[in-house]
SEPA-915901 format. One line per field, with one value per residue: residue number from 1; x negated, y negated, z negated of N, C-alpha, C in turn; residue in one letter. Coordinates in Angstrom, 3 decimals. Each point is the difference from the previous one (the first is absolute). Layout:
N
resi: [NUM ...];
n.X: [X ...];
n.Y: [Y ...];
n.Z: [Z ...];
ca.X: [X ...];
ca.Y: [Y ...];
ca.Z: [Z ...];
c.X: [X ...];
c.Y: [Y ...];
c.Z: [Z ...];
resn: [A ...];
***
This chain:
257
resi: [1 2 3 4 5 6 7 8 9 10 11 12 13 14 15 16 17 18 19 20 21 22 23 24 25 26 27 28 29 30 31 32 33 34 35 36 37 38 39 40 41 42 43 44 45 46 47 48 49 50 51 52 53 54 55 56 57 58 59 60 61 62 63 64 65 66 67 68 69 70 71 72 73 74 75 76 77 78 79 80 81 82 83 84 85 86 87 88 89 90 91 92 93 94 95 96 97 98 99 100 101 102 103 104 105 106 107 108 109 110 111 112 113 114 115 116 117 118 119 120 121 122 123 124 125 126 127 128 129 130 131 132 133 134 135 136 137 138 139 140 141 142 143 144 145 146 147 148 149 150 151 152 153 154 155 156 157 158 159 160 161 162 163 164 165 166 167 168 169 170 171 172 173 174 175 176 177 178 179 180 181 182 183 184 185 186 187 188 189 190 191 192 193 194 195 196 197 198 199 200 201 202 203 204 205 206 207 208 209 210 211 212 213 214 215 216 217 218 219 220 221 222 223 224 225 226 227 228 229 230 231 232 233 234 235 236 237 238 239 240 241 242 243 244 245 246 247 248 249 250 251 252 253 254 255 256 257];
n.X: [17.391 -1.112 -0.791 -0.231 -1.188 0.459 -1.313 0.470 -1.179 -0.437 -0.845 -1.173 -0.881 0.058 -0.990 -0.735 0.808 -0.248 -0.916 0.298 0.049 -1.146 -0.379 0.631 -0.523 -1.110 0.247 0.300 -1.071 -0.634 0.658 -0.265 -0.641 1.316 -0.267 0.113 -1.278 0.486 -1.040 0.296 -0.705 0.371 -1.264 0.383 -0.499 0.459 1.140 -0.164 -0.350 0.980 0.785 -0.618 0.292 1.021 0.698 0.976 0.592 1.131 0.682 0.744 0.159 -1.299 -0.225 0.809 -0.518 -1.171 0.595 0.431 1.187 -1.037 -0.177 -0.077 -0.986 0.252 -1.244 0.257 -1.225 0.884 -0.469 0.612 1.176 -1.088 -0.669 -1.096 0.506 0.364 -1.220 -0.528 0.728 -0.341 -1.231 0.073 0.596 -0.874 -0.663 0.756 0.652 -1.318 0.331 -0.250 -1.066 0.028 -0.956 0.081 -1.253 -0.158 -0.360 -1.269 0.137 0.924 -0.503 0.661 0.572 -0.047 0.438 0.836 0.316 0.008 0.672 0.700 0.090 0.200 0.846 0.411 0.068 0.467 -0.477 0.482 -0.723 -0.573 0.675 0.647 0.322 1.130 -0.543 1.279 -0.516 1.226 0.666 1.222 1.097 0.577 0.199 1.276 -0.216 -0.686 1.216 -0.197 -0.791 0.658 0.962 -0.923 -0.465 1.268 0.187 -1.149 0.365 1.196 -0.850 -0.366 0.078 -0.191 -0.912 1.172 -0.499 1.068 -0.737 0.182 -0.321 1.279 0.135 1.033 -0.695 -0.676 -1.270 0.259 1.036 -0.921 -0.839 0.903 0.759 -0.836 -0.086 1.328 -0.042 -0.879 0.472 -1.051 0.829 -0.059 0.942 -0.428 1.298 0.039 1.054 -0.687 0.722 -0.646 -1.264 0.719 0.302 1.236 -0.057 -0.504 0.864 1.329 -0.106 -0.703 0.350 -1.070 1.000 -0.100 0.855 -0.856 0.858 -0.852 -0.220 1.308 0.107 -0.974 0.607 0.928 -1.102 0.876 -0.506 -0.297 0.857 -0.201 1.213 -0.620 1.170 0.666 1.227 -0.128 -1.129 0.957 -0.209 0.172 -0.753 -0.837 0.126 -0.169 -0.909 -0.550 0.183 -0.435 -0.945 -0.194 0.107 -0.843 -0.707 0.354 -0.203 1.284 -0.170 0.468 -0.922];
n.Y: [28.780 0.548 -0.962 -0.647 -0.563 -0.404 -0.184 -0.889 0.288 -1.032 -0.300 0.507 -0.134 -1.222 0.782 -1.073 0.115 1.274 -0.670 -0.748 1.102 0.493 -1.285 -0.091 1.124 -0.412 -1.197 0.665 0.772 -1.111 -0.472 1.162 0.026 -0.048 -0.667 1.214 -0.130 -0.463 0.249 -0.980 0.292 -1.146 -0.361 0.548 -1.117 -0.706 0.653 -0.124 -1.258 -0.164 0.638 -0.712 -0.859 0.826 -1.107 0.687 -0.889 0.191 0.321 -1.040 0.458 0.272 -1.189 -0.559 0.753 -0.277 -1.194 0.632 -0.507 -0.811 -0.711 -0.837 -0.696 -0.607 -0.251 -0.784 0.016 0.055 -0.962 0.439 -0.519 0.646 0.300 -0.078 -1.073 -0.497 0.436 -0.508 -1.102 0.068 0.282 -0.936 -0.881 0.420 -0.072 -1.058 0.705 0.049 -1.187 0.291 -0.751 -0.997 -0.785 -1.104 -0.228 -1.233 -0.663 -0.345 -0.443 0.100 -1.146 -1.163 0.700 1.002 -0.808 -0.524 1.234 0.421 -1.084 0.158 1.290 -0.341 -0.912 0.919 0.992 -0.906 -0.655 -1.211 -0.053 -1.098 -0.448 0.932 0.564 0.421 0.932 0.307 1.224 -0.173 1.127 -0.454 -0.423 0.777 0.598 -0.356 1.062 -0.084 -0.533 1.110 0.185 -0.665 0.801 0.960 -0.347 -0.057 1.147 0.464 -0.489 0.534 0.976 -0.580 1.287 -1.232 0.538 0.587 0.904 0.381 1.003 0.618 1.275 0.358 -1.295 -0.665 -1.059 -0.304 0.385 0.119 0.506 0.492 0.447 -0.512 0.646 1.044 -0.100 -0.174 1.038 0.100 1.241 -0.011 0.508 1.322 0.337 1.135 0.301 1.285 -0.211 1.071 1.074 0.397 -0.085 0.490 0.731 -0.467 0.107 1.214 0.202 -0.079 0.068 0.934 0.613 0.569 0.680 -0.357 1.019 0.245 -0.135 0.727 0.755 0.070 0.095 0.883 0.481 -0.301 0.534 0.960 -0.313 1.301 0.281 1.284 0.240 1.147 -0.543 1.128 -0.332 1.305 -0.710 -0.825 -0.250 -1.224 0.389 0.582 -1.113 -0.591 0.886 -0.138 -1.304 0.189 0.746 -0.894 -0.904 0.707 0.224 -1.272 0.340 0.025 -0.791 0.774 0.289];
n.Z: [-36.920 0.477 -0.456 1.119 -0.193 1.166 -0.039 0.869 0.528 0.706 -1.007 -0.286 0.986 -0.530 -0.434 0.314 1.041 -0.200 -0.692 1.060 0.755 -0.480 0.062 1.171 0.453 -0.597 0.548 1.105 -0.133 -0.330 1.038 0.582 -1.167 -0.177 1.115 0.521 0.335 1.154 0.794 0.869 1.092 0.556 -0.066 1.158 0.535 -0.986 0.089 1.325 -0.164 -0.899 0.855 0.944 -0.972 0.167 0.313 -0.577 0.787 -0.644 1.086 0.326 1.248 -0.088 -0.541 0.877 0.952 -0.570 0.002 1.059 -0.295 -0.063 -1.106 1.013 -0.552 1.144 -0.384 1.047 0.502 0.972 0.789 1.106 0.325 0.364 1.097 -0.754 -0.616 1.184 0.353 -1.105 0.152 1.294 -0.396 -0.932 0.795 0.905 -1.157 -0.151 0.929 0.180 -0.532 -1.283 0.110 0.877 -0.480 0.737 -0.426 -0.469 1.102 0.049 1.242 -0.960 -0.438 -0.109 -0.982 0.882 0.959 -0.882 -0.375 1.267 0.371 -1.107 0.351 1.264 -0.418 -0.865 0.881 0.866 -1.056 0.247 1.104 -0.466 1.050 -0.717 1.165 -0.545 0.771 -0.004 0.116 0.532 -0.121 -0.233 0.620 0.927 -1.166 -0.069 -0.777 1.158 -0.076 -0.725 1.045 0.947 -0.458 -0.103 1.197 0.381 -0.643 0.485 1.162 -0.245 -0.347 1.128 0.379 0.447 -0.818 -0.197 0.857 0.693 0.465 1.150 -0.194 -0.205 -0.080 -0.469 -0.377 1.105 0.011 1.301 -0.688 -0.842 0.933 0.850 -0.871 0.025 1.330 0.078 -0.838 0.984 -0.065 -0.775 -0.935 0.052 -0.842 0.546 -0.032 -0.356 0.809 -0.355 -0.186 1.100 -0.304 1.001 1.070 -0.110 -1.320 0.108 0.979 0.035 -1.301 -0.620 1.131 0.515 0.524 1.275 -0.071 -0.982 -1.001 -0.679 1.062 0.175 -1.304 -0.089 1.089 -0.912 -0.519 -0.306 -1.189 0.016 -0.957 -0.248 -0.443 -0.167 -0.318 -0.151 0.387 0.249 0.099 0.448 -1.292 0.489 1.010 -0.831 -0.720 1.174 0.388 -1.191 0.201 1.249 -0.561 -0.967 0.958 0.721 -1.085 0.021 1.285 0.136 1.072 0.942 0.916];
ca.X: [-0.654 -1.278 -0.149 -1.361 -0.376 -0.729 -0.629 -0.302 -0.916 -0.533 -1.243 -1.247 -1.112 -1.179 -0.048 -0.049 1.302 1.005 0.270 1.162 1.166 -0.033 0.391 1.457 0.555 -0.148 1.000 1.293 0.024 0.118 1.371 0.897 -0.890 0.769 0.302 -1.092 -0.425 -0.357 -0.536 0.084 -0.534 0.778 -0.838 -0.551 -1.442 -0.685 0.103 -0.940 -1.357 -0.158 -0.025 -1.337 -0.898 0.336 1.113 1.302 1.062 1.231 0.792 1.281 0.906 -0.452 0.305 1.449 0.425 -0.445 0.763 1.426 0.799 -0.303 0.288 -1.277 -0.146 -1.017 -0.497 -1.062 -0.956 -0.064 0.124 1.210 1.012 -0.405 0.250 -0.388 1.033 1.191 -0.219 0.172 1.431 0.700 -0.343 0.702 1.435 0.274 -0.091 0.594 0.914 -0.787 -0.411 1.009 0.070 -1.245 0.079 -1.167 -0.382 -0.292 -1.414 -0.522 0.605 1.383 0.843 -0.699 -0.673 -1.246 -0.917 -0.509 -0.877 -1.271 -0.693 -0.567 -1.109 -1.120 -0.480 -0.765 -1.179 -0.908 0.242 -0.544 -1.402 -0.075 -0.530 0.109 1.332 0.234 0.696 0.488 0.310 1.025 -0.046 0.845 1.008 0.927 1.279 0.361 -0.492 -1.271 0.185 -0.547 -1.358 0.046 0.744 -0.941 -0.811 0.848 0.141 -1.271 -0.123 0.942 -0.632 -1.152 -1.176 -0.032 -1.241 0.218 0.616 0.319 0.097 0.082 -0.862 0.787 1.329 0.052 -0.947 -1.357 -1.032 0.059 1.114 -0.330 -1.324 0.071 0.330 -1.246 -0.880 0.560 -0.224 -1.401 -0.679 -1.304 -0.195 1.213 -0.050 0.905 0.530 1.002 1.361 0.511 -0.162 -1.395 -0.967 -0.464 -0.668 0.294 -0.761 -1.438 -0.422 0.660 -0.172 -1.355 -0.999 -1.031 0.291 0.369 1.437 0.470 0.349 -1.230 -0.822 0.701 -0.075 -1.384 -0.216 0.556 -0.811 0.518 -0.705 1.000 -0.239 1.096 0.244 0.589 0.817 1.405 0.953 0.310 -0.885 0.479 0.949 1.349 0.568 0.349 1.190 1.138 0.434 0.586 1.327 0.892 0.295 0.946 1.306 0.440 0.391 1.244 1.100 0.724 0.620 -0.861 -0.212];
ca.Y: [-0.078 -0.716 -1.272 -0.168 -1.264 0.190 -1.251 0.076 -1.033 0.196 0.730 -0.582 0.936 -0.669 0.402 -1.143 -0.670 0.897 -0.392 -0.889 0.871 0.698 -0.938 -0.140 1.289 0.083 -0.893 0.657 1.130 -0.551 -0.492 1.145 1.124 1.229 0.594 0.563 -0.940 0.587 -1.003 0.257 -1.029 0.029 -0.052 1.298 -0.121 -0.001 1.341 0.874 -0.341 0.502 1.459 0.380 -0.199 0.965 -0.454 0.137 -0.889 0.315 -1.004 -0.207 1.135 1.160 -0.234 0.063 1.397 0.725 -0.471 0.178 0.497 -0.751 -1.430 -0.589 -1.441 -0.244 -1.366 -0.319 -1.059 -0.876 -1.402 -0.681 0.790 0.073 1.253 1.131 0.169 0.512 1.420 0.690 0.011 0.938 1.362 0.269 0.101 1.215 1.175 -0.276 1.055 1.098 -0.344 -0.290 -1.458 -0.595 -1.454 -0.571 -1.283 -1.132 -0.317 -1.034 -1.297 0.325 -1.180 -1.244 0.082 0.731 -0.921 -0.950 0.731 0.288 -1.276 -0.361 0.917 -0.407 -1.286 0.255 0.835 -0.691 -1.441 -0.793 -0.403 -1.208 0.139 1.374 0.543 1.412 0.544 1.331 0.853 1.021 0.981 -0.456 0.922 -0.578 -0.039 -1.346 -0.174 -0.709 -1.393 -0.084 -0.557 -1.463 -0.384 -0.003 -1.218 -1.128 0.007 -0.463 -1.437 -0.678 0.026 -0.891 0.691 -0.271 0.561 1.419 0.269 1.410 0.492 1.459 0.717 0.617 -0.591 -1.457 -0.805 0.484 -0.938 -1.183 -0.852 -0.745 -0.601 -1.455 -0.612 -0.051 -1.013 -1.317 -0.239 -0.333 0.995 0.452 1.348 0.807 1.234 0.946 0.957 0.913 -0.071 1.357 0.771 0.430 -0.653 1.135 -0.242 -1.343 -0.990 0.193 -0.167 -1.124 -1.218 -0.273 0.673 -0.798 -0.099 -1.350 -0.230 -0.037 -1.337 -0.595 -0.477 -1.066 -1.211 -0.454 -0.630 -1.351 -0.750 0.170 0.994 0.990 1.078 0.966 0.836 1.268 0.530 0.090 -0.587 0.960 -0.169 -1.102 0.482 -0.499 0.814 1.283 -0.243 -0.179 1.337 0.643 -0.589 0.584 1.366 -0.059 -0.300 1.190 1.046 -0.424 0.163 1.253 0.368 0.547 -0.880];
ca.Z: [1.307 -0.120 0.689 0.501 0.607 1.254 0.415 1.428 0.479 1.344 -0.210 0.498 0.155 -0.557 -1.413 -0.906 0.000 -0.592 -1.377 -0.027 -0.055 -1.286 -1.051 0.049 -0.426 -1.458 -0.592 0.138 -0.926 -1.359 -0.139 -0.146 -0.340 -0.180 1.292 0.794 1.035 1.288 0.931 1.435 0.895 1.236 1.194 0.423 0.241 -1.295 -0.577 0.718 -0.440 -1.365 0.084 0.458 -1.137 -1.037 -0.841 0.644 -0.482 0.709 0.701 -0.678 0.223 -0.781 -1.407 -0.186 0.127 -1.193 -1.161 0.269 -1.112 -1.219 -0.071 0.400 0.193 1.021 -0.099 0.950 -0.352 1.159 -0.397 0.440 0.690 1.396 0.713 -0.853 -1.026 0.677 0.273 -1.277 -0.302 0.884 -0.414 -1.263 0.259 0.777 -0.875 -1.314 -0.421 -0.550 -1.359 -1.009 0.091 0.483 0.107 0.668 -0.563 0.864 0.234 -0.895 0.288 0.317 -0.124 -0.343 -1.297 0.213 0.662 -1.001 -0.925 0.667 0.166 -1.304 -0.267 0.846 -0.506 -1.226 0.277 0.929 -0.146 1.111 0.018 0.829 1.342 0.490 0.248 -0.300 1.161 -0.320 1.154 -0.116 1.085 1.096 0.502 0.967 -0.704 -0.455 -1.370 0.056 -0.407 -1.361 0.002 -0.092 -1.200 -1.114 0.125 -0.376 -1.464 -0.565 0.250 -0.902 -1.323 0.025 0.552 1.437 0.528 0.281 1.290 0.177 1.373 0.032 0.944 1.071 0.051 -0.020 0.773 0.224 -0.444 0.867 -0.411 -1.220 0.122 0.149 -1.291 -0.759 0.585 -0.319 -1.425 -0.222 -0.825 0.472 -0.533 -0.066 -0.783 0.638 -0.971 0.536 -0.522 0.154 -1.230 -0.050 0.895 0.789 1.281 0.508 -0.772 0.143 1.389 0.664 -0.787 -0.494 0.816 0.664 1.428 0.439 -0.082 -1.382 -0.484 -0.517 1.118 0.718 -0.822 0.028 1.300 -0.103 -0.939 -1.361 -0.802 -0.396 -0.961 0.040 -1.169 0.417 -1.096 0.344 -0.947 -1.050 -1.149 -0.833 -1.009 0.268 1.073 -0.620 -0.807 0.910 0.410 -1.178 -0.199 0.998 -0.420 -1.118 0.582 0.718 -0.935 -0.646 0.926 -0.136 1.271 1.031 1.150];
c.X: [-1.306 0.004 -1.470 -0.170 -0.860 -0.506 -0.487 -0.866 -0.369 -1.262 -1.198 -1.054 -1.294 -0.075 0.025 1.355 1.072 0.381 1.198 1.299 0.084 0.462 1.513 0.667 -0.064 1.030 1.391 0.123 0.147 1.427 0.987 -0.809 0.731 0.275 -1.237 -0.300 -0.430 -0.420 0.259 -0.596 0.738 -0.853 -0.549 -1.509 -0.772 0.060 -0.960 -1.432 -0.265 -0.067 -1.377 -1.032 0.323 1.124 1.299 0.992 1.234 0.495 1.301 0.986 -0.395 0.360 1.494 0.500 -0.366 0.830 1.501 0.709 -0.192 0.608 -1.328 0.117 -1.164 -0.418 -1.118 -0.958 -0.170 0.331 1.335 0.952 -0.303 0.319 -0.335 1.073 1.283 -0.125 0.166 1.486 0.743 -0.292 0.736 1.494 0.345 0.022 0.789 0.949 -0.735 -0.328 1.199 0.243 -1.345 0.220 -1.329 -0.273 -0.341 -1.498 -0.434 0.733 1.421 0.925 -0.807 -0.748 -1.321 -1.040 -0.606 -0.959 -1.351 -0.796 -0.663 -1.193 -1.229 -0.606 -0.875 -1.301 -1.043 0.255 -0.663 -1.466 -0.106 -0.651 0.135 1.461 0.038 0.881 0.348 0.335 1.051 -0.115 0.770 0.948 0.822 1.406 0.282 -0.496 -1.353 0.113 -0.497 -1.370 0.004 0.789 -0.917 -0.890 0.810 0.163 -1.272 -0.186 0.940 -0.530 -1.175 -1.259 -0.017 -1.297 0.160 0.756 0.170 0.119 -0.040 -0.932 0.776 1.410 -0.099 0.196 -1.365 -0.993 0.057 1.103 -0.335 -1.359 0.059 0.331 -1.257 -0.897 0.518 -0.219 -1.446 -0.767 -1.302 -0.301 1.346 -0.272 1.049 0.376 1.073 1.340 0.689 -0.238 -1.451 -0.848 -0.668 -0.657 0.254 -0.850 -1.490 -0.493 0.613 -0.196 -1.472 -1.100 -0.970 0.242 0.523 1.482 0.529 0.346 -1.242 -0.822 0.659 0.003 -1.418 -0.324 0.551 -0.767 0.455 -0.795 1.036 -0.529 1.233 0.092 0.740 0.703 1.454 0.889 0.296 -0.870 0.443 1.020 1.430 0.676 0.396 1.284 1.239 0.523 0.679 1.405 1.002 0.369 0.976 1.407 0.575 0.525 1.271 1.220 0.654 0.624 -1.031 -0.193 1.269];
c.Y: [-0.784 -1.296 -0.181 -1.400 0.293 -1.362 0.138 -1.186 0.269 0.827 -0.778 1.081 -0.583 0.303 -1.176 -0.700 0.814 -0.435 -0.939 0.798 0.677 -0.906 -0.175 1.305 0.136 -0.873 0.622 1.185 -0.470 -0.488 1.134 1.253 1.323 0.727 0.643 -0.917 0.758 -1.124 0.439 -1.180 0.098 0.030 1.377 -0.065 0.065 1.379 0.965 -0.271 0.553 1.527 0.490 -0.156 0.936 -0.410 0.108 -0.942 0.267 -1.183 -0.194 1.128 1.244 -0.151 0.115 1.436 0.798 -0.356 0.193 0.624 -0.765 -1.401 -0.717 -1.515 -0.208 -1.466 -0.233 -1.051 -0.968 -1.437 -0.617 0.956 0.052 1.352 1.219 0.261 0.557 1.491 0.824 0.112 1.026 1.448 0.389 0.202 1.290 1.243 -0.152 1.093 1.207 -0.207 -0.156 -1.508 -0.505 -1.499 -0.516 -1.396 -1.046 -0.095 -1.122 -1.322 0.219 -1.210 -1.210 0.060 0.748 -0.866 -0.974 0.692 0.289 -1.284 -0.428 0.881 -0.367 -1.310 0.188 0.735 -0.722 -1.508 -0.784 -0.364 -1.222 0.279 1.373 0.397 1.464 0.554 1.461 0.761 1.030 0.983 -0.499 1.076 -0.699 -0.093 -1.425 -0.274 -0.691 -1.469 -0.215 -0.692 -1.532 -0.477 -0.050 -1.237 -1.216 -0.087 -0.519 -1.504 -0.793 -0.046 -0.964 0.633 -0.158 0.467 1.450 0.158 1.506 0.305 1.527 0.593 0.499 -0.579 -1.509 -0.467 0.686 -1.033 -1.290 -0.964 -0.841 -0.698 -1.509 -0.724 -0.128 -1.113 -1.407 -0.353 -0.325 0.999 0.448 1.418 0.719 1.272 0.938 1.114 0.855 -0.208 1.332 0.743 0.417 -0.883 1.101 -0.422 -1.402 -1.050 0.105 -0.243 -1.243 -1.315 -0.309 0.629 -0.951 -0.148 -1.370 -0.314 -0.034 -1.431 -0.721 -0.606 -1.164 -1.309 -0.563 -0.698 -1.417 -0.857 0.085 1.092 0.926 0.904 0.890 0.759 1.246 0.643 -0.007 -0.611 0.937 -0.120 -1.141 0.518 -0.474 0.811 1.374 -0.142 -0.195 1.340 0.721 -0.530 0.548 1.430 0.011 -0.301 1.227 1.069 -0.351 0.174 1.370 0.463 0.572 -1.048 -0.074];
c.Z: [-0.133 0.797 0.365 0.558 1.220 0.458 1.439 0.414 1.448 -0.081 0.506 0.097 -0.554 -1.496 -0.964 -0.104 -0.716 -1.413 -0.096 -0.032 -1.353 -1.133 -0.034 -0.430 -1.515 -0.707 0.074 -0.958 -1.438 -0.253 -0.240 -0.340 -0.153 1.315 0.628 1.178 1.251 0.932 1.439 0.750 1.329 1.258 0.369 0.195 -1.303 -0.645 0.686 -0.439 -1.391 -0.006 0.422 -1.104 -1.164 -0.925 0.787 -0.672 0.844 0.826 -0.773 0.288 -0.791 -1.471 -0.263 0.083 -1.254 -1.228 0.160 -1.199 -1.286 0.035 0.204 0.134 0.953 -0.079 1.005 -0.564 1.168 -0.412 0.366 0.708 1.501 0.617 -0.843 -1.051 0.628 0.275 -1.274 -0.338 0.855 -0.384 -1.287 0.252 0.742 -0.882 -1.297 -0.480 -0.568 -1.475 -0.928 -0.069 0.490 0.172 0.548 -0.532 1.041 0.298 -0.934 0.181 0.495 -0.062 -0.416 -1.322 0.113 0.699 -1.002 -0.966 0.639 0.203 -1.306 -0.343 0.808 -0.482 -1.234 0.298 0.843 -0.053 1.123 -0.211 0.913 1.359 0.620 0.176 -0.423 1.113 -0.265 1.277 -0.373 1.153 1.211 0.484 1.065 -0.584 -0.466 -1.418 -0.028 -0.355 -1.423 -0.004 0.004 -1.215 -1.215 0.055 -0.431 -1.510 -0.663 0.208 -0.893 -1.428 -0.079 0.539 1.521 0.646 0.425 1.314 0.169 1.486 -0.049 1.043 1.206 0.067 0.113 -1.434 0.135 -0.516 0.817 -0.403 -1.226 0.085 0.225 -1.297 -0.865 0.526 -0.286 -1.463 -0.329 -0.837 0.652 -0.462 -0.007 -0.792 0.591 -0.972 0.664 -0.701 0.272 -1.307 -0.186 0.902 0.809 1.300 0.537 -0.719 0.286 1.422 0.645 -0.750 -0.255 0.842 0.679 1.504 0.378 -0.143 -1.429 -0.395 -0.508 1.131 0.720 -0.782 -0.002 1.319 0.041 -1.003 -1.436 -0.713 -0.646 -1.106 -0.022 -1.317 0.455 -1.185 0.429 -1.064 -1.170 -1.229 -0.916 -1.016 0.243 1.094 -0.529 -0.818 0.869 0.493 -1.169 -0.262 1.007 -0.382 -1.172 0.493 0.697 -0.946 -0.760 0.883 -0.180 1.303 0.961 1.084 0.846];
resn: [M P K T L L C V S F G T S V P E A R Q S I T A V E S A L Q H T A P E L P F V R A F T S P T I R R I L Q A R G E T V Q S L P Q A L D A L A G Q E V A V Q P T H L L Y G Q E Y D H I R S L V E A R R E Q F A R I V L G K P L L A G P E D L R A L A A A L D E A Y P P V P G E A L L L M G H G T V H F A G I V Y P A L Q A V L H M M G R T D V Y V A T A E G W P E L E D V L P Q L L R G G Y E K A H L L S L M L V A G D H A R N D M A G E G P E S W K S R L Q A K G I R V R C T L Q G L G M L P T V Q A M Y A A H L R E L L G K E H E L];
***
């Protein structure tokens, strides 16, 4: 029975940000080079934008239907066990009887060891700068899994990186929840970084945009000098290795969902 690796991402419509997804996909393909590789994006909006540009990317239901009857390993590139991951799980479970075998991999941050690994990767990639706070923008979620965001900040602080703060664009904590911490810390500068797989629209507009509501503008209004790095987590070799490790674990499983 043929086996296939199905990589599922939210997707991005920002060409420069796509390389973060491609880097993780490449790491997964290198981990299992014997498996045919299939890509799916879960965002209908992104798929429509890409279609208008001449690129067709399957939805997850389309990919699953096309692979029916096979043995399939589904590896998401999502960061946490949030609403998007729950939706992927429900789609896979609803179709599992159509497959000889199907298994679903973990998101990037699936447990405490993953939090520590990501914290170490961020610490190495973005060392402390005197007088400057490192402010990470996560996407955010109403799902309880959003507790991962303050947990990551706690792990970094336990490592001694008390200059690092984590907030979200669409969840808790918000910028207003961490801004008082920056001000109490006396920081005159801030380095803004995307805590998402890609540095897409949220990073380019909500974080680094020139509009009055962007994080950059709001910090500047408080007298804080700001610099922004538009790079997704997928470009960090440690993050690529974490996804690869989850895939290796997945391929070692012999049970169905």
